NUNUZA-252206 format. One record per residue (C-alpha): residue number from 0; z, y, x. Coordinates in steps of 0.2 Angstrom, whole numbers, padded with zeros to 4 digits. Example, Ala and Ser with C-alpha at 12.3 -4.5 7.8 and 13.67 -1.06 7.14 Angstrom:
<bami><nr>0</nr><Z>0039</Z><Y>-0022</Y><X>0062</X></bami>
<bami><nr>1</nr><Z>0036</Z><Y>-0005</Y><X>0068</X></bami>
//
This chain:
<bami><nr>0</nr><Z>0051</Z><Y>0056</Y><X>0015</X></bami>
<bami><nr>1</nr><Z>0033</Z><Y>0048</Y><X>0022</X></bami>
<bami><nr>2</nr><Z>0039</Z><Y>0049</Y><X>0039</X></bami>
<bami><nr>3</nr><Z>0049</Z><Y>0035</Y><X>0036</X></bami>
<bami><nr>4</nr><Z>0038</Z><Y>0025</Y><X>0027</X></bami>
<bami><nr>5</nr><Z>0026</Z><Y>0028</Y><X>0041</X></bami>
<bami><nr>6</nr><Z>0041</Z><Y>0022</Y><X>0052</X></bami>
<bami><nr>7</nr><Z>0043</Z><Y>0007</Y><X>0041</X></bami>
<bami><nr>8</nr><Z>0023</Z><Y>0004</Y><X>0043</X></bami>
<bami><nr>9</nr><Z>0023</Z><Y>0004</Y><X>0063</X></bami>
<bami><nr>10</nr><Z>0038</Z><Y>-0008</Y><X>0063</X></bami>
<bami><nr>11</nr><Z>0025</Z><Y>-0022</Y><X>0053</X></bami>
<bami><nr>12</nr><Z>0022</Z><Y>-0038</Y><X>0065</X></bami>
<bami><nr>13</nr><Z>0006</Z><Y>-0039</Y><X>0069</X></bami>
<bami><nr>14</nr><Z>0001</Z><Y>-0057</Y><X>0061</X></bami>
<bami><nr>15</nr><Z>-0009</Z><Y>-0071</Y><X>0071</X></bami>
<bami><nr>16</nr><Z>-0020</Z><Y>-0056</Y><X>0078</X></bami>
<bami><nr>17</nr><Z>-0007</Z><Y>-0046</Y><X>0087</X></bami>
<bami><nr>18</nr><Z>-0014</Z><Y>-0028</Y><X>0092</X></bami>
<bami><nr>19</nr><Z>-0032</Z><Y>-0034</Y><X>0095</X></bami>
<bami><nr>20</nr><Z>-0047</Z><Y>-0025</Y><X>0084</X></bami>
<bami><nr>21</nr><Z>-0047</Z><Y>-0042</Y><X>0075</X></bami>
<bami><nr>22</nr><Z>-0037</Z><Y>-0041</Y><X>0059</X></bami>
<bami><nr>23</nr><Z>-0034</Z><Y>-0061</Y><X>0056</X></bami>
<bami><nr>24</nr><Z>-0027</Z><Y>-0065</Y><X>0039</X></bami>
<bami><nr>25</nr><Z>-0010</Z><Y>-0067</Y><X>0041</X></bami>
<bami><nr>26</nr><Z>-0010</Z><Y>-0051</Y><X>0047</X></bami>
<bami><nr>27</nr><Z>-0001</Z><Y>-0038</Y><X>0038</X></bami>
<bami><nr>28</nr><Z>-0009</Z><Y>-0025</Y><X>0042</X></bami>
<bami><nr>29</nr><Z>-0024</Z><Y>-0031</Y><X>0034</X></bami>
<bami><nr>30</nr><Z>-0013</Z><Y>-0040</Y><X>0017</X></bami>
<bami><nr>31</nr><Z>-0006</Z><Y>-0020</Y><X>0016</X></bami>
<bami><nr>32</nr><Z>-0020</Z><Y>-0010</Y><X>0017</X></bami>
<bami><nr>33</nr><Z>-0031</Z><Y>-0025</Y><X>0006</X></bami>
<bami><nr>34</nr><Z>-0016</Z><Y>-0018</Y><X>-0010</X></bami>
<bami><nr>35</nr><Z>-0018</Z><Y>-0002</Y><X>-0004</X></bami>
<bami><nr>36</nr><Z>-0037</Z><Y>-0004</Y><X>-0010</X></bami>
<bami><nr>37</nr><Z>-0030</Z><Y>-0013</Y><X>-0024</X></bami>
<bami><nr>38</nr><Z>-0019</Z><Y>-0001</Y><X>-0029</X></bami>
<bami><nr>39</nr><Z>-0031</Z><Y>0014</Y><X>-0031</X></bami>
<bami><nr>40</nr><Z>-0044</Z><Y>0001</Y><X>-0039</X></bami>
<bami><nr>41</nr><Z>-0034</Z><Y>-0003</Y><X>-0052</X></bami>
<bami><nr>42</nr><Z>-0041</Z><Y>0012</Y><X>-0066</X></bami>
<bami><nr>43</nr><Z>-0057</Z><Y>0010</Y><X>-0063</X></bami>
<bami><nr>44</nr><Z>-0057</Z><Y>0027</Y><X>-0054</X></bami>
<bami><nr>45</nr><Z>-0056</Z><Y>0028</Y><X>-0036</X></bami>
<bami><nr>46</nr><Z>-0052</Z><Y>0046</Y><X>-0029</X></bami>
<bami><nr>47</nr><Z>-0056</Z><Y>0053</Y><X>-0013</X></bami>
<bami><nr>48</nr><Z>-0039</Z><Y>0058</Y><X>-0010</X></bami>
<bami><nr>49</nr><Z>-0033</Z><Y>0041</Y><X>-0013</X></bami>
<bami><nr>50</nr><Z>-0045</Z><Y>0035</Y><X>0001</X></bami>
<bami><nr>51</nr><Z>-0040</Z><Y>0048</Y><X>0013</X></bami>
<bami><nr>52</nr><Z>-0023</Z><Y>0044</Y><X>0011</X></bami>
<bami><nr>53</nr><Z>-0024</Z><Y>0027</Y><X>0011</X></bami>
<bami><nr>54</nr><Z>-0034</Z><Y>0031</Y><X>0028</X></bami>
<bami><nr>55</nr><Z>-0023</Z><Y>0042</Y><X>0035</X></bami>
<bami><nr>56</nr><Z>-0007</Z><Y>0032</Y><X>0033</X></bami>
<bami><nr>57</nr><Z>-0013</Z><Y>0017</Y><X>0042</X></bami>
<bami><nr>58</nr><Z>-0020</Z><Y>0028</Y><X>0057</X></bami>
<bami><nr>59</nr><Z>-0003</Z><Y>0037</Y><X>0058</X></bami>
<bami><nr>60</nr><Z>0004</Z><Y>0020</Y><X>0054</X></bami>
<bami><nr>61</nr><Z>-0005</Z><Y>0009</Y><X>0068</X></bami>
<bami><nr>62</nr><Z>-0011</Z><Y>0023</Y><X>0081</X></bami>
<bami><nr>63</nr><Z>-0028</Z><Y>0019</Y><X>0073</X></bami>
<bami><nr>64</nr><Z>-0041</Z><Y>0030</Y><X>0075</X></bami>
<bami><nr>65</nr><Z>-0063</Z><Y>0030</Y><X>0076</X></bami>
<bami><nr>66</nr><Z>-0070</Z><Y>0012</Y><X>0077</X></bami>
<bami><nr>67</nr><Z>-0053</Z><Y>0003</Y><X>0076</X></bami>
<bami><nr>68</nr><Z>-0048</Z><Y>0012</Y><X>0060</X></bami>
<bami><nr>69</nr><Z>-0063</Z><Y>0010</Y><X>0051</X></bami>
<bami><nr>70</nr><Z>-0062</Z><Y>-0009</Y><X>0056</X></bami>
<bami><nr>71</nr><Z>-0046</Z><Y>-0012</Y><X>0045</X></bami>
<bami><nr>72</nr><Z>-0052</Z><Y>0000</Y><X>0033</X></bami>
<bami><nr>73</nr><Z>-0068</Z><Y>-0010</Y><X>0032</X></bami>
<bami><nr>74</nr><Z>-0056</Z><Y>-0027</Y><X>0030</X></bami>
<bami><nr>75</nr><Z>-0046</Z><Y>-0023</Y><X>0017</X></bami>
<bami><nr>76</nr><Z>-0058</Z><Y>-0015</Y><X>0005</X></bami>
<bami><nr>77</nr><Z>-0069</Z><Y>-0033</Y><X>0012</X></bami>
<bami><nr>78</nr><Z>-0053</Z><Y>-0044</Y><X>0009</X></bami>
<bami><nr>79</nr><Z>-0050</Z><Y>-0035</Y><X>-0008</X></bami>
<bami><nr>80</nr><Z>-0066</Z><Y>-0039</Y><X>-0016</X></bami>
<bami><nr>81</nr><Z>-0065</Z><Y>-0056</Y><X>-0011</X></bami>
<bami><nr>82</nr><Z>-0047</Z><Y>-0061</Y><X>-0015</X></bami>
<bami><nr>83</nr><Z>-0047</Z><Y>-0068</Y><X>-0033</X></bami>
<bami><nr>84</nr><Z>-0029</Z><Y>-0066</Y><X>-0033</X></bami>
<bami><nr>85</nr><Z>-0015</Z><Y>-0057</Y><X>-0028</X></bami>
<bami><nr>86</nr><Z>-0007</Z><Y>-0071</Y><X>-0016</X></bami>
<bami><nr>87</nr><Z>-0017</Z><Y>-0070</Y><X>-0002</X></bami>
<bami><nr>88</nr><Z>-0009</Z><Y>-0053</Y><X>0002</X></bami>
<bami><nr>89</nr><Z>0008</Z><Y>-0056</Y><X>-0005</X></bami>
<bami><nr>90</nr><Z>0012</Z><Y>-0072</Y><X>0004</X></bami>
<bami><nr>91</nr><Z>0008</Z><Y>-0064</Y><X>0021</X></bami>
<bami><nr>92</nr><Z>0020</Z><Y>-0050</Y><X>0014</X></bami>
<bami><nr>93</nr><Z>0036</Z><Y>-0061</Y><X>0009</X></bami>
<bami><nr>94</nr><Z>0033</Z><Y>-0071</Y><X>0026</X></bami>
<bami><nr>95</nr><Z>0031</Z><Y>-0058</Y><X>0039</X></bami>
<bami><nr>96</nr><Z>0045</Z><Y>-0043</Y><X>0030</X></bami>
<bami><nr>97</nr><Z>0063</Z><Y>-0045</Y><X>0025</X></bami>
<bami><nr>98</nr><Z>0068</Z><Y>-0039</Y><X>0010</X></bami>
<bami><nr>99</nr><Z>0072</Z><Y>-0021</Y><X>0015</X></bami>
<bami><nr>100</nr><Z>0054</Z><Y>-0019</Y><X>0022</X></bami>
<bami><nr>101</nr><Z>0049</Z><Y>-0028</Y><X>0005</X></bami>
<bami><nr>102</nr><Z>0056</Z><Y>-0013</Y><X>-0007</X></bami>
<bami><nr>103</nr><Z>0052</Z><Y>-0001</Y><X>0008</X></bami>
<bami><nr>104</nr><Z>0033</Z><Y>-0008</Y><X>0005</X></bami>
<bami><nr>105</nr><Z>0033</Z><Y>-0005</Y><X>-0014</X></bami>
<bami><nr>106</nr><Z>0037</Z><Y>0014</Y><X>-0011</X></bami>
<bami><nr>107</nr><Z>0023</Z><Y>0016</Y><X>0001</X></bami>
<bami><nr>108</nr><Z>0012</Z><Y>0009</Y><X>-0013</X></bami>
<bami><nr>109</nr><Z>0019</Z><Y>0020</Y><X>-0025</X></bami>
<bami><nr>110</nr><Z>0015</Z><Y>0036</Y><X>-0014</X></bami>
<bami><nr>111</nr><Z>-0003</Z><Y>0028</Y><X>-0016</X></bami>
<bami><nr>112</nr><Z>-0003</Z><Y>0024</Y><X>-0032</X></bami>
<bami><nr>113</nr><Z>0001</Z><Y>0043</Y><X>-0033</X></bami>
<bami><nr>114</nr><Z>-0011</Z><Y>0050</Y><X>-0022</X></bami>
<bami><nr>115</nr><Z>-0020</Z><Y>0057</Y><X>-0036</X></bami>
<bami><nr>116</nr><Z>-0005</Z><Y>0064</Y><X>-0046</X></bami>
<bami><nr>117</nr><Z>-0004</Z><Y>0052</Y><X>-0059</X></bami>
<bami><nr>118</nr><Z>-0002</Z><Y>0033</Y><X>-0063</X></bami>
<bami><nr>119</nr><Z>-0013</Z><Y>0025</Y><X>-0075</X></bami>
<bami><nr>120</nr><Z>-0006</Z><Y>0007</Y><X>-0084</X></bami>
<bami><nr>121</nr><Z>-0015</Z><Y>-0002</Y><X>-0073</X></bami>
<bami><nr>122</nr><Z>-0008</Z><Y>0004</Y><X>-0057</X></bami>
<bami><nr>123</nr><Z>0009</Z><Y>0003</Y><X>-0063</X></bami>
<bami><nr>124</nr><Z>0006</Z><Y>-0015</Y><X>-0072</X></bami>
<bami><nr>125</nr><Z>-0002</Z><Y>-0022</Y><X>-0052</X></bami>
<bami><nr>126</nr><Z>0014</Z><Y>-0012</Y><X>-0045</X></bami>
<bami><nr>127</nr><Z>0024</Z><Y>-0024</Y><X>-0057</X></bami>
<bami><nr>128</nr><Z>0015</Z><Y>-0040</Y><X>-0052</X></bami>
<bami><nr>129</nr><Z>0016</Z><Y>-0037</Y><X>-0033</X></bami>
<bami><nr>130</nr><Z>0035</Z><Y>-0030</Y><X>-0034</X></bami>
<bami><nr>131</nr><Z>0036</Z><Y>-0050</Y><X>-0042</X></bami>
<bami><nr>132</nr><Z>0026</Z><Y>-0059</Y><X>-0031</X></bami>
<bami><nr>133</nr><Z>0035</Z><Y>-0051</Y><X>-0016</X></bami>
<bami><nr>134</nr><Z>0054</Z><Y>-0051</Y><X>-0023</X></bami>
<bami><nr>135</nr><Z>0057</Z><Y>-0035</Y><X>-0026</X></bami>
<bami><nr>136</nr><Z>0067</Z><Y>-0033</Y><X>-0043</X></bami>
<bami><nr>137</nr><Z>0062</Z><Y>-0020</Y><X>-0057</X></bami>
<bami><nr>138</nr><Z>0075</Z><Y>-0011</Y><X>-0056</X></bami>
<bami><nr>139</nr><Z>0073</Z><Y>-0005</Y><X>-0039</X></bami>
<bami><nr>140</nr><Z>0052</Z><Y>-0003</Y><X>-0042</X></bami>
<bami><nr>141</nr><Z>0057</Z><Y>0006</Y><X>-0057</X></bami>
<bami><nr>142</nr><Z>0070</Z><Y>0018</Y><X>-0047</X></bami>
<bami><nr>143</nr><Z>0055</Z><Y>0019</Y><X>-0034</X></bami>
<bami><nr>144</nr><Z>0043</Z><Y>0024</Y><X>-0048</X></bami>
<bami><nr>145</nr><Z>0053</Z><Y>0039</Y><X>-0053</X></bami>
<bami><nr>146</nr><Z>0058</Z><Y>0045</Y><X>-0037</X></bami>
<bami><nr>147</nr><Z>0039</Z><Y>0044</Y><X>-0030</X></bami>
<bami><nr>148</nr><Z>0031</Z><Y>0054</Y><X>-0049</X></bami>
<bami><nr>149</nr><Z>0046</Z><Y>0066</Y><X>-0044</X></bami>
<bami><nr>150</nr><Z>0038</Z><Y>0069</Y><X>-0028</X></bami>
<bami><nr>151</nr><Z>0024</Z><Y>0071</Y><X>-0035</X></bami>
<bami><nr>152</nr><Z>0029</Z><Y>0080</Y><X>-0049</X></bami>
<bami><nr>153</nr><Z>0039</Z><Y>0095</Y><X>-0036</X></bami>
<bami><nr>154</nr><Z>0027</Z><Y>0097</Y><X>-0025</X></bami>
<bami><nr>155</nr><Z>0012</Z><Y>0100</Y><X>-0039</X></bami>
<bami><nr>156</nr><Z>0022</Z><Y>0108</Y><X>-0055</X></bami>
<bami><nr>157</nr><Z>0006</Z><Y>0108</Y><X>-0063</X></bami>
<bami><nr>158</nr><Z>0002</Z><Y>0093</Y><X>-0063</X></bami>
<bami><nr>159</nr><Z>0007</Z><Y>0078</Y><X>-0078</X></bami>
<bami><nr>160</nr><Z>0013</Z><Y>0063</Y><X>-0071</X></bami>
<bami><nr>161</nr><Z>0016</Z><Y>0046</Y><X>-0083</X></bami>
//
């Protein structure tokens, strides 16, 4: 499952700054990464495993290592903290990704949200808002949530999930 999500990320276009070390505002990689940070911060309890999951996902998806990966992570964190709303990220995603890719993105976001083994109600609400903004139906969002929760429960039978 995780491999399929990485394949999806590898296929994303690079936006206005294709392939260099700069991650412009119209670069879907920056938008994806910023929303990943937004989701792990939604509950006010950022965990090491959540940030590691983001770094691993972005590294594998974009073949970024060392300085390049750190540049994207730093740019994404800064962009997320500077953003006054979700639109600056969701509009880039909606513009660059087709419907199926946006559904896969929500699937990936659930994987990030569940990186600590549970989804807080604030994370759940954020997922609802992001899905709405990028045109993913409530039905699809909930189906993906339940699938991610089942995978987490199967991988960690002692961890309770919401």
